[in-house]
C-alpha positions as CSV (number, residue, x, y, z in Angstrom):
1,M,0.0,0.0,0.0
2,V,1.5,3.3,-1.2
3,A,0.2,6.7,0.0
4,I,0.9,9.7,-2.2
5,L,0.8,13.1,-0.6
6,G,1.0,16.5,-2.2
7,R,-0.6,19.8,-2.4
8,S,-3.6,20.5,-4.6
9,G,-2.5,20.8,-8.2
10,S,0.7,18.8,-7.7
11,G,-0.4,16.0,-10.0
12,K,-1.8,13.3,-7.6
13,S,-5.0,12.6,-9.4
14,T,-3.3,12.9,-12.8
15,L,-0.9,10.2,-11.7
16,L,-3.7,7.9,-10.7
17,H,-5.5,8.6,-14.0
18,L,-2.3,7.8,-15.9
19,L,-1.7,4.6,-13.9
20,G,-5.3,3.4,-14.5
21,G,-5.3,4.3,-18.2
22,L,-7.9,7.0,-17.8
23,D,-5.5,9.6,-19.2
24,R,-2.7,9.1,-21.7
25,A,0.9,9.9,-21.0
26,E,2.6,12.3,-23.5
27,A,5.9,10.4,-23.0
28,G,7.4,7.5,-21.2
29,T,6.0,4.1,-20.4
30,I,3.4,3.0,-17.8
31,E,3.1,-0.6,-16.8
32,L,0.2,-2.0,-14.8
33,A,0.1,-5.5,-13.5
34,G,3.0,-6.3,-15.9
35,E,1.2,-5.0,-18.9
36,T,2.0,-1.8,-20.8
37,V,-0.7,0.8,-20.6
38,S,0.8,3.2,-23.1
39,G,-0.1,2.9,-26.7
40,R,-3.2,0.8,-26.3
41,S,-6.5,1.4,-28.0
42,E,-9.5,2.5,-25.8
43,R,-10.9,-1.0,-26.1
44,A,-7.7,-2.6,-25.0
45,L,-7.4,-0.1,-22.1
46,S,-10.9,-0.9,-21.0
47,A,-10.1,-4.6,-21.0
48,L,-6.9,-4.0,-19.0
49,R,-8.8,-1.9,-16.4
50,R,-11.6,-4.5,-16.2
51,R,-9.0,-7.3,-15.5
52,H,-6.7,-5.5,-13.2
53,V,-8.0,-2.1,-11.8
54,G,-10.5,-1.1,-9.1
55,F,-11.1,2.7,-8.8
56,V,-12.3,4.5,-5.7
57,F,-13.0,8.2,-6.2
58,Q,-13.5,11.0,-3.7
59,F,-17.0,11.8,-5.0
60,F,-18.2,8.1,-5.1
61,H,-19.5,8.2,-8.7
62,L,-22.5,6.0,-7.9
63,L,-25.3,5.9,-10.5
64,P,-28.2,7.8,-8.8
65,E,-30.9,5.7,-10.4
66,L,-29.5,2.4,-9.1
67,S,-29.5,1.1,-5.5
68,G,-26.2,0.8,-3.7
69,E,-26.2,-2.9,-4.3
70,A,-27.1,-2.5,-7.9
71,N,-24.2,-0.1,-8.4
72,V,-21.8,-2.8,-7.1
73,A,-23.5,-5.6,-9.2
74,L,-23.4,-3.5,-12.3
75,A,-19.6,-3.5,-12.1
76,A,-19.4,-7.3,-11.9
77,W,-18.3,-8.8,-15.2
78,D,-19.1,-12.5,-14.5
79,A,-21.0,-14.9,-12.3
80,P,-18.2,-15.2,-9.6
81,A,-18.0,-11.4,-9.4
82,R,-21.8,-11.1,-9.1
83,R,-21.6,-13.6,-6.1
84,R,-18.8,-11.5,-4.7
85,A,-20.9,-8.4,-5.0
86,V,-23.4,-9.9,-2.6
87,E,-20.6,-11.0,-0.2
88,L,-19.0,-7.6,-0.3
89,V,-22.2,-5.8,0.5
90,D,-22.9,-8.1,3.4
91,G,-19.2,-8.0,4.6
92,L,-19.1,-4.2,4.6
93,G,-22.2,-4.0,6.8
94,L,-24.4,-2.6,4.0
95,R,-27.2,-5.2,3.8
96,E,-29.7,-3.0,5.6
97,V,-29.2,-0.2,3.1
98,A,-28.5,-2.3,0.0
99,R,-31.7,-1.3,-1.8
100,A,-31.4,2.4,-0.9
101,F,-30.5,4.9,-3.6
102,P,-27.3,7.0,-3.3
103,S,-29.3,10.1,-2.3
104,Q,-30.7,8.1,0.6
105,L,-27.3,7.0,1.9
106,S,-24.8,8.7,4.1
107,G,-21.4,9.7,2.7
108,G,-19.8,6.7,4.5
109,E,-22.3,4.3,3.1
110,Q,-21.8,5.6,-0.4
111,Q,-18.1,5.3,-0.1
112,R,-18.3,1.7,1.2
113,F,-20.5,0.9,-1.8
114,A,-17.8,2.6,-4.0
115,V,-15.1,0.4,-2.4
116,A,-17.2,-2.7,-2.9
117,R,-17.6,-1.7,-6.5
118,A,-13.9,-1.3,-6.9
119,L,-13.2,-4.7,-5.3
120,V,-16.0,-6.7,-7.0
121,N,-13.9,-8.0,-9.9
122,D,-11.0,-8.9,-7.6
123,P,-8.5,-6.4,-9.1
124,S,-4.8,-6.7,-8.7
125,V,-4.5,-2.9,-8.3
126,V,-6.8,-0.5,-6.4
127,L,-6.4,3.2,-7.2
128,A,-8.0,5.4,-4.5
129,D,-8.2,9.2,-5.1
130,E,-8.9,11.0,-1.8
131,P,-11.4,8.2,-0.7
132,T,-11.9,9.8,2.7
133,G,-11.9,13.5,1.6
134,N,-15.7,13.9,2.0
135,L,-16.2,11.7,5.1
136,D,-16.3,12.2,8.8
137,G,-13.6,10.6,10.9
138,T,-15.5,7.4,11.7
139,A,-16.6,6.7,8.1
140,G,-13.1,7.7,6.9
141,A,-11.4,5.3,9.3
142,L,-13.7,2.5,8.1
143,V,-12.9,3.1,4.4
144,L,-9.1,3.1,5.3
145,E,-9.6,-0.2,7.1
146,L,-11.2,-1.6,3.9
147,L,-8.3,-0.5,1.7
148,R,-5.8,-1.8,4.2
149,A,-7.6,-5.2,4.1
150,A,-7.5,-5.1,0.3
151,A,-3.7,-4.6,0.5
152,A,-3.4,-7.4,3.1
153,E,-5.2,-9.7,0.6
154,G,-2.4,-9.1,-1.9
155,R,-3.7,-6.2,-3.9
156,A,-1.5,-3.2,-4.7
157,V,-3.3,-0.1,-3.3
158,V,-2.2,3.3,-4.4
159,L,-3.9,5.9,-2.2
160,V,-3.8,9.7,-2.9
161,T,-4.5,11.7,0.2
162,H,-4.0,14.8,2.2
163,E,-4.7,13.0,5.5
164,A,-2.1,11.9,8.1
165,A,-4.4,9.0,9.2
166,A,-4.2,7.6,5.7
167,T,-0.4,7.8,5.5
168,A,-0.2,6.0,8.8
169,I,-1.6,2.8,7.4
170,A,0.5,2.8,4.2
171,D,3.6,0.6,3.7
172,R,5.3,3.5,1.8
173,V,4.6,7.2,1.6
174,L,5.6,9.3,-1.4
175,T,5.3,13.0,-1.9
176,L,4.4,14.6,-5.2
177,R,5.7,18.1,-5.8
178,D,5.3,19.9,-9.1
179,G,4.7,16.5,-10.9
180,R,7.8,14.8,-9.4
181,L,7.8,12.0,-6.8
182,F,9.9,12.1,-3.7
183,A,10.3,9.3,-1.1
């Protein structure tokens, strides 16, 4: 688990977007799970993300017309992932609110659904962009526990944050200044 710190505008989110193939690098090579990201078609990038990447965003990005559980299930690509969606919702303590729509959920509940969605396809890499930025301390701590557990299960977790609590659970902390990484 790697935490990346940096001021606003330092390039933290851009780095995650490049790693996940959401943005394209102007130069250099990016490898993700042993596969080159650079130079792939949109279709190939989508397949790479589907196989290897789970995204957790600061603003949840849940579809408002779907229940929390349906948001997780929608991301599931096959039958094992659909079974995992149910297990994740139950395991994250969301069964009681599983049929609620995002507008009916607290920020912590929305973010737990977002984490479940990121993990549903058993990705090898989880990219988390300020996942606790809009949460109170209790909900934020729970989300950090979920990400730490994902790392303990063998996933690579890259966490962009401003928060000291998030850096405390990381195995490595890097600082990004003006687009350059420092240990």
